[in-house]
C-alpha positions as CSV (number, residue, x, y, z in Angstrom):
1,X,-1.3,25.8,-37.6
2,X,1.5,23.4,-36.9
3,X,4.9,22.8,-38.6
4,X,6.3,19.4,-39.3
5,X,9.9,18.7,-40.3
6,X,11.5,15.4,-41.3
7,X,15.0,14.4,-42.4
8,X,17.8,11.9,-42.2
9,X,21.4,11.3,-42.9
10,X,23.1,10.1,-46.1
11,X,26.4,9.0,-44.3
12,X,26.9,6.7,-41.4
13,X,29.4,4.4,-39.8
14,X,30.2,1.4,-41.9
15,X,27.5,-1.2,-41.6
16,X,29.9,-4.1,-41.2
17,X,32.0,-2.4,-38.5
18,X,31.7,-3.8,-35.0
19,X,29.6,-1.5,-32.8
20,X,28.1,0.5,-35.7
21,X,24.6,-0.9,-35.1
22,X,24.9,0.0,-31.5
23,X,26.1,3.5,-32.4
24,X,23.0,4.0,-34.7
25,X,20.8,3.3,-31.7
26,X,22.8,5.9,-29.8
27,X,24.2,3.3,-27.4
28,X,27.7,2.2,-26.6
29,X,30.9,4.2,-26.3
30,X,31.3,5.3,-29.9
31,X,28.0,7.2,-30.4
32,X,29.4,10.3,-32.1
33,X,29.9,10.4,-35.8
34,X,33.4,12.0,-35.5
35,X,34.5,8.7,-33.9
36,X,33.9,6.8,-37.1
37,X,35.1,6.8,-40.7
38,X,31.9,7.7,-42.5
39,X,30.6,6.0,-45.6
40,X,27.5,6.3,-47.8
41,X,24.3,5.1,-46.3
42,X,22.1,3.4,-48.9
43,X,18.9,2.1,-47.4
44,X,16.4,2.1,-50.3
45,X,17.6,-1.2,-51.9
46,X,17.7,0.4,-55.3
47,X,20.6,-0.2,-57.6
48,X,20.3,3.3,-59.1
49,X,21.2,5.1,-55.9
50,X,24.6,5.4,-54.1
51,X,23.3,7.0,-50.9
52,X,19.7,7.1,-49.7
53,X,17.6,7.4,-46.5
54,X,14.0,7.7,-45.7
55,X,11.9,9.6,-43.1
56,X,8.3,9.0,-42.2
57,X,5.8,11.9,-42.3
58,X,2.4,11.5,-40.7
59,X,-0.1,14.3,-41.0
60,X,-3.1,14.6,-38.7
61,X,-6.5,13.8,-40.3
62,X,-7.6,16.8,-42.4
63,X,-4.1,18.2,-42.3
64,X,-3.1,20.4,-45.2
65,X,0.4,21.2,-46.6
66,X,0.7,24.9,-47.3
67,X,4.4,25.0,-48.2
68,X,7.2,22.5,-48.4
69,X,10.9,23.2,-48.6
70,X,13.8,20.7,-49.1
71,X,17.2,21.4,-47.6
72,X,20.3,19.2,-48.2
73,X,24.0,19.6,-47.5
74,X,27.2,17.7,-48.2
75,X,30.9,18.1,-48.5
76,X,31.9,20.0,-51.7
77,X,32.0,23.3,-53.4
78,X,29.1,22.8,-55.7
79,X,25.5,21.7,-54.8
80,X,24.0,19.6,-57.5
81,X,20.5,18.1,-57.7
82,X,19.2,15.6,-55.1
83,X,16.7,12.8,-55.8
84,X,13.4,12.8,-53.8
85,X,10.8,10.0,-53.8
86,X,7.4,10.7,-52.3
87,X,5.4,8.0,-50.5
88,X,3.8,5.5,-52.9
89,X,5.9,6.5,-55.9
90,X,8.2,4.1,-57.7
91,X,10.7,6.5,-59.1
92,X,12.8,9.4,-57.8
93,X,12.2,12.9,-59.0
94,X,15.3,15.1,-59.5
95,X,15.2,18.3,-57.5
96,X,17.6,21.1,-58.4
97,X,18.7,23.7,-55.9
98,X,17.2,27.2,-56.0
99,X,19.6,28.6,-53.4
100,X,23.0,27.4,-52.3
101,X,25.4,28.6,-49.6
102,X,29.0,27.4,-49.5
103,X,31.3,27.7,-46.5
104,X,34.9,26.7,-45.9
105,X,35.3,24.5,-42.8
106,X,38.7,23.2,-41.4
107,X,38.4,19.9,-43.3
108,X,37.2,21.5,-46.5
109,X,34.3,23.2,-48.2
110,X,30.6,22.2,-47.5
111,X,27.4,23.4,-49.1
112,X,23.8,23.8,-48.0
113,X,21.1,23.8,-50.7
114,X,17.4,24.6,-50.8
115,X,14.5,24.0,-53.1
116,X,10.8,24.8,-52.8
117,X,9.0,21.5,-53.3
118,X,5.5,22.6,-52.6
119,X,4.2,21.6,-56.0
120,X,5.8,18.1,-55.7
121,X,4.3,17.6,-52.3
122,X,0.9,18.8,-53.3
123,X,0.7,16.1,-55.9
124,X,1.9,13.3,-53.6
125,X,0.4,11.1,-51.0
126,X,1.2,13.2,-48.0
127,X,1.7,10.6,-45.2
128,X,4.3,7.9,-45.5
129,X,8.0,7.5,-46.1
130,X,9.8,10.2,-48.1
131,X,13.1,9.1,-49.6
132,X,16.1,11.3,-50.5
133,X,19.1,10.1,-52.4
134,X,22.5,11.0,-54.0
135,X,23.2,14.5,-52.7
136,X,26.4,15.2,-54.6
137,X,29.2,14.6,-53.7
138,X,27.9,12.9,-50.6
139,X,28.3,9.3,-51.9
140,X,31.9,10.1,-52.9
141,X,32.8,12.4,-50.0
142,X,36.5,12.1,-49.0
143,X,37.1,10.8,-45.5
144,X,38.3,14.2,-44.2
145,X,34.9,15.8,-44.9
146,X,32.1,13.5,-43.6
147,X,29.0,15.6,-44.2
148,X,25.7,14.6,-45.8
149,X,22.1,15.0,-44.8
150,X,18.7,16.2,-45.9
151,X,15.6,17.8,-44.3
152,X,12.2,18.8,-45.5
153,X,9.9,21.2,-43.6
């Protein structure tokens, strides 16, 4: 048995800022995210999302998914739903958190949320790009609390 995990960020340095592209490649002198004002990353080219990113999952031939969990976090005191789009699907599915932890950090509160998405994954094309979008309030996070990411394992 092997375990696979994929994930991505929902915030990044501003695309139009000089050196941002270099930083995303982990090159240059401003590689760390705490050196940048963070803004929503919206890569899916869909007008209905404010922040989105994708991650590719490739399973070996004959590979089987036994369990799948989705984790997401962002700045804020309340974790709301996140949108998830499996490979080959046109529309996002709303995933609500089953478990949430909130912690107070120096710049403000942050949450981490979890949902079991085994049923959703079982009915989807398994290999391909999985998209996550709009973890609240990630798209509207104040500059002092730049946190926003997702991960599925």
